[in-house]
C-alpha positions in Angstrom: -0.2 0.2 0.1 1.3 3.1 -1.1 1.6 6.3 1.3 -1.2 8.6 -0.8 -3.7 5.2 -0.4 -2.6 4.9 3.8 -4.0 9.0 3.8 -7.4 8.8 1.8 -8.0 5.8 4.3 -6.9 7.4 7.3 -9.3 10.2 6.0 -12.4 7.8 5.2 -11.8 6.4 8.8 -12.0 9.1 10.7 -15.3 10.3 8.9 -16.7 7.1 9.8 -15.8 7.5 13.1 -16.9 10.6 13.1 -20.8 10.0 11.9 -21.1 7.1 13.8 -19.9 8.6 16.8 -22.2 11.8 16.2 -25.1 9.2 17.1 -24.4 9.5 20.6 -24.4 13.3 21.3 -26.6 15.1 23.7 -29.7 17.0 22.3 -28.8 20.5 21.2 -30.4 23.5 23.9 -29.4 26.5 21.5 -28.2 25.8 18.2 -26.1 28.3 15.2 -28.3 29.6 12.6 -28.3 27.9 8.9 -27.1 30.8 7.3 -24.3 31.5 9.6 -23.4 27.4 9.3 -22.8 27.9 5.5 -19.9 30.2 5.4 -17.6 27.6 7.3 -19.4 24.7 6.0 -18.1 25.6 2.4 -14.6 26.7 3.1 -14.1 23.6 4.7 -16.1 21.5 1.8 -14.2 23.2 -0.8 -10.7 23.2 1.7 -11.5 19.3 1.0 -12.0 19.3 -2.5 -9.0 20.7 -3.2 -7.0 19.0 -1.2 -8.1 15.9 -2.8 -9.9 15.6 -6.1 -7.6 15.3 -8.1 -9.9 14.5 -10.8 -10.2 19.0 -11.4 -7.6 20.4 -13.6 -6.7 23.9 -12.3 -3.6 24.7 -13.9 -1.2 26.5 -12.0 -2.4 25.3 -8.9 -2.0 21.4 -10.1 2.2 22.5 -10.0 4.2 20.7 -7.1 5.5 22.8 -4.3 6.6 19.9 -2.9 9.3 17.5 -4.5 7.6 14.2 -4.8 10.6 12.3 -2.5 9.7 9.8 0.2 11.0 11.5 2.7 8.4 14.0 2.6 5.4 11.6 1.8 6.4 10.1 4.9 6.5 12.9 6.8 3.4 14.5 5.3 1.8 10.8 6.1 3.2 10.9 10.0 1.6 14.3 10.4 -1.7 12.9 8.9 -1.7 10.5 11.4 -0.8 12.4 14.6 -3.4 15.6 13.0 -6.2 12.9 12.8 -5.4 10.9 16.5 -5.2 14.1 18.2 -8.6 14.6 16.8 -10.6 11.4 17.2 -8.6 11.9 21.1 -10.2 15.3 21.2 -13.8 14.2 20.2 -13.6 11.4 22.1 -12.6 13.0 25.3 -15.3 15.8 24.4 -18.0 13.2 24.5 -21.5 14.1 23.9 -20.7 17.6 24.4 -19.9 17.3 20.6 -21.7 18.7 17.8 -21.2 18.8 14.2 -23.1 22.3 14.1 -22.1 25.2 16.5 -24.3 24.4 19.7 -25.0 24.8 23.3 -25.9 20.9 24.4 -28.4 19.7 27.4 -26.4 19.7 30.8 -23.4 21.4 28.6 -19.9 21.3 30.6 -17.0 22.9 29.9 -14.3 20.6 29.0 -10.8 21.4 30.2 -8.7 18.8 30.7 -7.1 16.4 28.0 -6.8 17.4 24.4 -8.3 20.4 25.5 -5.9 22.1 28.1 -3.4 22.1 25.2 -5.6 24.2 23.1 -9.1 25.0 23.2 -10.2 23.9 19.8 -8.3 20.4 19.4 -10.3 18.8 16.8 -9.8 21.6 14.6 -5.9 21.6 15.4 -6.0 18.0 14.6 -7.0 18.3 11.4 -5.6 21.1 10.8 -2.6 19.3 10.9 -3.6 16.7 9.2 -4.4 18.4 6.3 -1.0 20.1 6.5 0.5 16.5 6.5 -1.5 15.6 3.3 -0.7 18.5 1.5 3.0 17.9 2.2 2.4 14.2 1.3 0.8 15.0 -1.8 2.7 18.6 -2.9 0.6 20.3 -4.9 -0.1 23.9 -4.6 -3.8 23.1 -4.6 -3.8 21.1 -1.3 -2.0 24.3 0.1 -4.4 26.5 -0.5 -6.9 23.8 0.3 -5.5 23.4 3.8 -5.7 27.6 4.2 -9.0 27.8 2.9 -9.3 24.7 6.0 -8.0 27.2 8.8 -10.0 30.1 7.6 -13.4 28.1 7.9 -12.0 26.5 11.5 -11.6 29.4 12.4 -14.7 31.3 11.7 -16.9 28.3 13.2 -14.1 28.7 16.5 -15.0 32.0 17.0 -18.6 31.5 16.8 -18.4 28.5 19.6 -16.8 30.6 21.4 -19.1 33.3 21.5 -21.6 30.8 22.2 -19.2 29.4 25.1 -18.3 32.5 26.4 -22.3 33.1 26.9 -23.1 30.1 28.6 -20.4 29.7 30.8 -19.2 33.6 31.6 -15.8 33.8 33.2 -15.2 30.5 33.3 -14.7 30.5 29.6 -12.9 34.0 30.1 -10.7 32.3 32.4 -9.9 29.4 30.2 -9.6 31.7 27.1 -6.7 33.5 29.1 -5.2 30.0 29.9 -5.0 28.4 26.5 -4.9 29.1 22.9 -7.2 28.4 20.5 -5.6 26.8 17.8 -1.9 26.3 18.3 -0.3 25.4 21.1 1.5 28.7 22.5 1.1 30.8 19.6 -2.7 31.2 18.4 
């Protein structure tokens, strides 16, 4: 099995895991509007399409930015797998508080341990590192543009989540924001 296949199957496996575990979430008591969800969904979808859909010919975006060497492919694969595992760890840690859209759940709790002690949005962090790893392994400009779109999409979504959590948890969430960075440990 080649590196590209391992990466694609890893993303497929995490997608299936996400679908199955979504059935176990608590009911929502507050949900973001459909219009607010549309922006980050479009950015995220387009980001993944740019990374994985090689059937579209996009001219200069199809050029390689990273040379197709075994070292870059293995490094990208490892980064992809580590990012995916970090996201899965965060998803399991969040448990029934998780939702695909921005919500406040019934009996919502503020999770601050495990991966949530490292960054406030570890699922996004893990997915962004995994997407970056995939871009490095695949090597084309379009993949890196996809990572940029994913970053913007996850940041848009995380800002709305932060507003919901601040309204729900008040000073407790403000303290958490001061203690823990949003997406990149110690930096951002």
